[in-house]
N, C-alpha and C positions, 0 to 999 in steps of 0.2 A: 352550657354544654355545646350549643350550636357554634358559639364563637371559638371554642377550643378546636372543634372539628374543622372549622373554616381556616383557622390559623395554621393548623398542621398541613392541610391540603395546600394552602397558599405557599407555605415554606418549601414544600417539595416542588411545586410548580415553579417557584422562584429559582431554586437551585438548578433545576433541569433547563429552564429557559436561558438563564445566564450562561450555563455550561455550553449550550448549543451556540449561543451568540458569540461567546469568546473563543471557543476552540474549534468550531466549525467541523466537527467530526462527522463522518458518514454514518448513516443509519445501517444497522446490521440487516442482512438478508435473513429474515426470521424463518427458522425452520419450525417443525412441529414441537420439538422439545423447548425451544425458546418461547414460543407462544404459550405453552402450558405453564412454564416457569413464570412468565410475566403475569399471567392470569392469577396464579397462586399468590405472587407477591402483591399484586394490586388488591386481591381479596383479603389478604392478611392485613394490609395497611388500612383498608376501609373498616374491617372488623375491629382493629385496634382502636382507631379514633372513635368508632361508634360505641365502643365499650368504655370510653372515657379516658383512654391513654393519651397523655400529652407528650408526644415524641420530642418536642422542642425542649422539654424540661427533664426528660429522662437521659441522664448522662452515661456515656461509656468512656471512661477516662476523662480527658478534658473536653471532649466533643459531644454534641447531642446525638441522640439516636437518629434524628432526621438526616444527619450526614451519612451514616452507614446505609440508611434506606436509599438515599440518592445514589450511593456507590453501586448498590445492587441494580437499581433501575438503569444506571449508565452502562454497566457491563452487559445488561440484557438488550438494551436498545441500540447501542452504538458499537461500531466495529473497532474495538480497542482491546489490547491485551490486558491481562489482569493487573500487572504491576503498573503499566502505563495508565490504566483507568483509575486506579487508586490515587496515584500521584496527581493526576489531572483534577480529580474530584477534590482533593485536599487544597490544591491551588484555587479552585473555584470557590470552595467554602471560605477560604481566607479572604479572597477578593470581595465576596458578598458580605462577609463580616465587617470589613473595612467600610464598604459602602453603607451598610446598615448603621455602623457607628456614627458616620457623618450625618445620616438622615435622622437618627435618634437624637443627636445633639440639636438639630434644627427643630424637630417636633417637640423636643423637651423645652424649648424656649417658649412654647405656647402653654406649658404646664398642663398637659393632658394627663388625667389621673388614671384612666382605665388602661392597664398594661396590654391587654389583649387587643384593644382597639388600636393602640399605638403600633403593636406588631403587625396588625392587618394593614394599617396605613403604610408602613415602611415596606413590607413585602409587596403589597399591591403596587406601590409606586415603582419599585424596582422591576416588577414584571412588566408594567406598562412601558417603562423606560426601555427595557430589552426589546419589547415588541416594536416600539417606534424606531429604535436603532436598526433592527433587522429589516423593517420595511423601507427605511430611507437609504442606508448604506451597507447594511449587513450582508445582503445577497451578493455584493460585489466581491467579498472576500473569497479567496480560493478555498474550497472544501478540503479539509485535511491538511491545511497549511502548517499547523503546529505539530509536525512530526519530528520529535527530538529523541535523543538517547535517554535511557533511564537516568544516567548521571546528570544530564542537563536538566531533566525534570526535578531532580533532587535539589540542584542548585537554585532553580526557579522557585521551588517551595520554600527553601531556606531564606531567600531574599524577601519573599512575601511574609514569612514569619517574623523577620526582623522589622519589616514595615508595620505589621499589625501591632507589635510590641511598642514601637515608637509612637504610633498614633494613639494607642490606648493611654500611654504615659502622658503625652502632651494634652490629650483631652481631659484627663484627670486634673492636670495643673490648671487648665483653662476654666473648668467648671467649678472646682472646689478651692482654688487658691487665689484666683483673681476676683477682687470685689467690685471693680468698676465695670458696669454693664456694657459700656461702649467698648472698652478694651476686650472684654470677654467676647462680644459679638465679632470684633475684628479677628480675634484669635480663632474663633470657630470657622470664619470664612477662609482665613489663610490656611488652616489645617485641612479644610475640605478641599480647597483648590489644589494644594500641594499633594495631597494623597492621591487624588484623581490624576494629577499630572504625572506623578511617579509611576502609577500603574499603567497609564497610557504609554509612557516612554518605554517601560519594560516590555509591554506587548509589542510595540513597534519594533524594538530590538529583536525580540524572539521571532516575530513574523518574518523580518527580513533576513535574519540568520537562517531560519528554516528554508526560506525561499532561495537563498544563495546556495545552500548545500544541495537543494533539489536541482537548481539550475546547473550547478557544476557536474552533478552526476548525469543529468540529461545531456549535457554538452559532451562529456566523455563517451556516453553511449552513441551520440551522433558521430563523433570522430571515429568510433569503432565501425559504425555502419559505412562511413565513407571509405575507410580502409578496406572493409570487406568488399564493397563495390569495385574498388580499384583492382584488388587482387583477382576478383572474379572476371573482370574484363580482360585482365592479363592472361588468365587461363583460356578465355574464349579466343583471344588473339593467337595464343600458342596452338590451340586446337585448330583454328582456321588455317594457320600456316602449314600444319602437318596434313590437313585435308587437301590443301593446294598441291603439296608435294605428291600426295598419293594420286591425285588426279593427273598430275604431270607425268607420272610413271605408268598410268593405266594402259597407254598404248603399248608400251614395252611388255607389260604383263600379258596383254591379250595376244601379242605376237608369240610370246613364250608358250601360252596355253595352246594356241593353234599348232605350234611345232610339236608339242607332246602328243596332241590328238592325231596329227598326221603320221607320226612314227609309231603310234600305238603304245607309247610308254605311259601306261596308266598309273603306275606306282609313282613315277616322277610327277605326273599331272596332279595326283592327289596331294602329294607333298607340297607342290607349288600353291595349290588352292588353300591348303591349311596355313601356309605362310601368309598369303594374302588376307585370309580371314583373321589371322593374328594381328596383322597390321591395322585392319579396320577396328578390331576389338580394342587395340591399344589406344587408338584415337578416341573412341567413344567412352572408354572407361576412365579417362583422366579427369572428367568433370561429371558432376551429378546434375541432371536436368529434370526438374519437377514441373516444368511448364511455366511457372511464374518466375519472371526474371529476378525479382528481389529475393524470393524464397530460395531460388537456386544459388544466389550470391551468398546468402547466410549459410546455407548448408555446405557449400564448397569451401567457404572461408575456414570454418571450424573443423570440417571432416577431411580436409586436405591431408593426404598421406604424410606430408612433411610436418604436419602439426600433431598427428596422433598415430600411434602404432596399433590402435585397436582394429578389430575386424568390424567393418562398416557395411551396413545393408540399407539401401534407400529404395523404397517402393512407392509408387503412386504419383499422382499429378495434382497440381493446384491450378485452377483456371487463372489466366493472366489478369483478368479483370474480376475483382470480387468487391463486396460492399465494405470490407475492412480496408482502411487506408494503408498506404505503404509503410508509413512510420510505425503504426501500431503493429502491423504484421511483422516488421523487422525486429522490433523490440521483443515481441512474443517468441519468435523463432530463435533469435540470437541468444536470449537468456536460457532457454530450455536446452538448446544444443550445446551451448558452452558449459552448462552444468553437467550434461551427459558426458562430454569429453573429459572434464576434470575428474568426475567420479570413476568412469571406466578406465582412465589412464592410471589410476592407483590400484587396479586389480591385476592379477596374474594373466588371465586370458580375457582381456577387455573386449567387450562386444557392444556395439551401438546399432540399434535398428530404428530407422525412420520410416513410418508407414503412413501413407496419406490416402484417404478415400473421399470422394466427393459425391454427395447425394443431391437431391433436388433442392433442399433448403440449407443444409449444413455441410461444412468441410470438417472431416474428422482427422486430426493429426495426433498420432501416437508415437512417442519417442521413448524407447526402452534402452536401459543401459545397466551393465553390471556395476556393483559397488561393494565395498568392504565395510564391515562394522555394522553398528545399529543406527537406524534412522528414526528420529523423533518428529512428530507432527504437532503443530499448534492446534488450537481449538477451531481454526478455520480450515483445517486440512492441508496446511502449507508446511513443507519440510522446514525444520529449524536449521539454520545455517550453522556449520561447525567451523567456519573460517574465523580467523582472529579478528579481522576488521568487520565486525558485524554491521556497523553503520553503513559501510560501503556495499557489502555483499548482500545484506538483508533486503535491499531494495529490488534485487533481481526478480525473484519469483513473486514478490509483492506487486511489482509493476505489472508482471504477467497477469496475475489474477485481476488487478484493477482494469487493465485494458480488455481482458476477456469479458468482464462484466459490463464494461462501458459499451462494448459492441454486441451486447445481448447474447453472449456465448456462455458456455459452461466449461468447467475444468474439473479434473479429478486426478489427484496424485496418490499413488499406491506403491507399496514395496512388499515383495515376497520372495523368499529364498535367494537373496542376493541380487534381485532384479528390481530396479526402480522404474516405474512407468508414469509418464506424464501424458495425460489424454486431454486434448483441447477440442472443443466444438466451436466453430465460428460460422456465422451465417454467410451463405453464398452471395 
């Protein structure tokens, strides 16, 4: 009984440790409901193995119950979507199965009779191997590097399925069809090395594919920021030129004002002052200035009247020097404002409001916009993109939330009565 309990616990530990080592997913920020669900799942698992249930030998279809338990733990502990989590767990299970098959063939050469002891030896060896890899080189891998589309994950799982079928077939031939012990040993070694090599090459390919896609998207965002800065400075130069013209004409304006005062022509004086005030207002209204140069650049780039016909309202100030670095602030603002412009531009009476307030510890940025249709949110409270190129556009708000959390901030996305609101808290 004790060996069965230990075997089941080791299996789950093996699957979860290998999963974290291979896919380097971020742990979920555990809310109250997640903690309660995790406690119930853990209690159910412990109760089951204490009652004598062997989850390794209870099958659901072709897979053991332990796989489905590991999927539940993965969805609770890691910040992954449902479909993505299931496909990743399937890939993890097949990789572990291949590794176990190789180790079973090695252990089988020693003719160990107790199956539970063999299972414990194999699972324990893989857990120790995962721990050693993590301590030596695993922490160098970028967290969340394996971010692929669902289609790519399906292809990845199918490749692993073909590989596991091939290794099982060749292992059967080596063990049961080859009589020469030396040839059998060579066959086991070659199959083990080739299996690990194929898995390693597959992971290297996927890792660099994901990294290349991420780099390309980041590079495009950087190009956008450079273009935003360029246009912002052009607006500043234009504003400076008009200010210089106004200053050049101020002497003439003062002479005109003095003339109307001397003549007592107060109606003309009032009209002249209104025209001067209009000129000043025209200069100041051509750009939005929120205090922070980079933030102003982002807001002006997307909310320029030439780019949107929406009614725009910008209120508040951001300090020029804050704890959030310029790159993070630029990505956060550009993605949210760009989404607001895109959504409000599709409505009849588009309206965008940017409201910024600064407290002692946090900057509160609230961006509201009108939108048409229904808006869905995923389990992390992030709006689900409706754009066709989900691989490209899905990174926008996901990058926002990651950067907000990286900077110890908070975010909240809501929608009500055709108004979408993005609220961001960032430390001063």
